[in-house]
C-alpha positions as CSV (number, residue, x, y, z in Angstrom):
1,X,114.7,-144.4,132.5
2,X,115.7,-141.1,131.6
3,X,118.9,-142.5,129.4
4,X,117.0,-145.2,127.7
5,X,114.0,-142.6,126.4
6,X,117.0,-140.3,125.3
7,X,118.8,-143.5,123.5
8,X,115.8,-144.0,121.0
9,X,115.1,-140.7,120.2
10,X,119.0,-140.6,119.9
11,X,118.6,-143.7,117.2
12,X,115.7,-142.2,115.6
13,X,117.5,-138.8,114.7
14,X,120.6,-140.3,113.5
15,X,118.1,-141.9,111.2
16,X,116.1,-139.4,110.2
17,X,119.4,-137.8,109.6
18,X,120.9,-140.7,107.3
19,X,117.9,-140.8,105.3
20,X,117.7,-137.1,104.5
21,X,121.5,-137.3,103.5
22,X,123.2,-135.5,106.6
23,X,125.9,-138.4,106.5
24,X,128.2,-139.4,104.1
25,X,127.8,-142.8,102.4
26,X,130.0,-145.6,100.8
27,X,127.8,-145.6,98.0
28,X,129.2,-145.1,94.9
29,X,127.8,-142.8,92.5
30,X,126.2,-143.7,89.7
31,X,126.6,-140.6,86.8
32,X,123.6,-139.2,85.6
33,X,123.5,-138.7,82.2
34,X,124.7,-141.9,80.0
35,X,127.4,-139.2,78.2
36,X,129.5,-139.3,81.9
37,X,129.8,-143.3,80.7
38,X,133.6,-143.7,78.6
39,X,133.3,-146.3,76.4
40,X,136.1,-148.7,77.3
41,X,139.5,-148.4,74.1
42,X,139.2,-151.6,72.8
43,X,143.1,-152.0,73.1
44,X,141.7,-152.2,76.6
45,X,139.1,-154.6,76.4
46,X,140.1,-158.0,77.9
47,X,140.0,-160.2,75.9
48,X,137.9,-163.6,76.9
49,X,141.3,-167.0,76.5
50,X,140.4,-169.5,74.0
51,X,139.7,-173.2,74.9
52,X,142.1,-175.3,74.3
53,X,141.3,-177.6,71.6
54,X,140.1,-181.3,72.6
55,X,142.8,-183.6,72.0
56,X,141.5,-186.6,69.6
57,X,140.2,-189.3,71.8
58,X,143.2,-192.3,71.0
59,X,142.0,-195.5,69.1
60,X,140.8,-197.6,71.6
61,X,142.7,-201.2,71.9
62,X,140.3,-203.2,70.9
63,X,137.8,-204.1,68.3
64,X,135.2,-206.9,68.0
65,X,132.9,-207.2,65.3
66,X,130.7,-211.1,63.3
67,X,130.7,-211.6,60.1
68,X,129.0,-214.1,58.5
69,X,130.9,-217.2,57.6
70,X,131.1,-217.4,53.9
71,X,134.5,-219.0,52.2
72,X,135.8,-218.1,49.3
73,X,134.4,-214.1,49.6
74,X,136.4,-211.8,50.6
75,X,134.1,-209.3,53.3
76,X,135.1,-205.8,54.0
77,X,135.7,-205.1,57.9
78,X,135.3,-202.0,58.9
79,X,137.8,-201.4,62.6
80,X,140.7,-199.8,64.0
81,X,142.2,-201.6,67.7
82,X,145.5,-199.4,68.2
83,X,147.7,-198.6,65.1
84,X,146.2,-201.5,63.3
85,X,143.4,-200.7,60.9
86,X,141.3,-203.9,59.8
87,X,140.2,-204.0,56.2
88,X,138.7,-206.7,55.6
89,X,138.8,-210.5,56.3
90,X,138.0,-214.0,54.3
91,X,137.9,-217.1,54.9
92,X,138.8,-220.6,53.1
93,X,138.1,-224.2,53.7
94,X,140.4,-226.9,52.7
95,X,141.1,-230.9,53.6
96,X,143.7,-231.5,56.1
97,X,147.4,-232.4,55.5
98,X,147.9,-235.9,55.1
99,X,148.5,-237.8,58.8
100,X,151.1,-239.9,60.3
101,X,151.7,-243.3,59.0
102,X,149.8,-243.0,56.1
103,X,146.8,-242.7,57.7
104,X,144.5,-239.9,56.0
105,X,143.1,-237.6,57.9
106,X,141.1,-235.8,54.6
107,X,138.3,-237.6,55.5
108,X,137.4,-236.1,58.8
109,X,139.4,-233.0,59.4
110,X,138.9,-229.9,57.4
111,X,141.5,-226.4,58.2
112,X,139.4,-223.1,58.6
113,X,142.0,-220.5,57.1
114,X,141.3,-216.8,58.7
115,X,142.6,-214.3,56.0
116,X,142.8,-210.8,57.7
117,X,143.8,-207.7,56.1
118,X,145.4,-205.3,57.5
119,X,147.2,-201.8,58.2
120,X,149.2,-199.2,60.2
121,X,150.7,-195.9,59.4
122,X,153.0,-196.9,62.4
123,X,156.4,-195.7,61.8
124,X,157.1,-198.7,65.3
125,X,155.6,-202.2,64.9
126,X,152.7,-202.6,65.8
127,X,150.8,-205.6,67.8
128,X,148.1,-206.8,67.5
129,X,146.2,-210.0,69.7
130,X,143.5,-211.6,67.3
131,X,140.5,-213.7,68.1
132,X,138.3,-216.0,66.1
133,X,135.7,-217.7,67.7
134,X,133.4,-219.6,65.1
135,X,129.3,-219.5,65.6
136,X,126.3,-221.6,65.1
137,X,122.9,-220.6,64.4
138,X,122.0,-220.0,67.8
139,X,125.2,-218.3,68.4
140,X,127.5,-220.6,70.3
141,X,131.0,-220.8,70.1
142,X,131.5,-224.1,67.9
143,X,135.3,-224.1,68.0
144,X,138.2,-221.3,67.5
145,X,141.2,-219.8,66.5
146,X,144.3,-217.4,68.9
147,X,146.7,-215.5,67.1
148,X,149.5,-212.2,67.6
149,X,150.7,-210.4,64.6
150,X,153.2,-207.6,64.0
151,X,152.7,-204.6,61.3
152,X,154.9,-202.4,60.6
153,X,153.9,-199.1,57.8
154,X,151.7,-201.0,55.3
155,X,149.5,-203.6,54.3
156,X,149.3,-207.1,54.5
157,X,147.1,-210.1,54.9
158,X,147.9,-212.3,58.1
159,X,146.4,-215.9,57.6
160,X,145.8,-217.5,60.7
161,X,144.5,-221.5,60.1
162,X,142.6,-223.7,62.5
163,X,142.4,-227.5,62.4
164,X,138.8,-229.0,62.9
165,X,136.2,-231.8,62.5
166,X,135.0,-231.9,58.9
167,X,131.4,-232.4,60.2
168,X,132.1,-229.3,62.0
169,X,132.3,-226.7,59.2
170,X,128.6,-226.5,57.6
171,X,127.0,-226.2,61.4
172,X,129.5,-223.0,61.3
173,X,127.2,-219.7,60.2
174,X,129.0,-216.8,61.8
175,X,132.5,-215.4,63.4
176,X,133.3,-213.4,66.0
177,X,136.9,-211.1,65.6
178,X,138.1,-209.8,68.0
179,X,141.3,-207.4,68.2
180,X,143.5,-206.0,70.8
181,X,146.3,-204.1,70.0
182,X,149.8,-204.1,72.2
């Protein structure tokens, strides 16, 4: 029983000695006066590393827009698919060429021309898959035409033609142009 009392007494004495500073501590000393602090030299300061600039997002490989179907009027289109920039579109409507053995398709069929103006600064040939959907007033697809085009450094107008029934042409109210770069 005495050993327990001596142990407790020893712990209490040690705690009191620590409180009055009889044992050295591993706590770093803080300077009392501000003049004891030394300002770091400019050359010693660690420069914060500059964050590298984020790379510009690559141009999207797809582009889609809807335009009003207005024959013989250039419509400005601003978009890009890959390296090819789409600048404008123009629609034309003409009678279809004659049929076989002297029959005339001019009364039944019409040819819709799609003139798409494109430009690129690419040094090697840039390719584009083009889809034009002709829509009615409700947005339903009446007809469509697909084409692949290629362009190398410069500006060019591509023509795509669709032969359809003549009575369908007045029903076309808009066109959805989709382009996918390869």
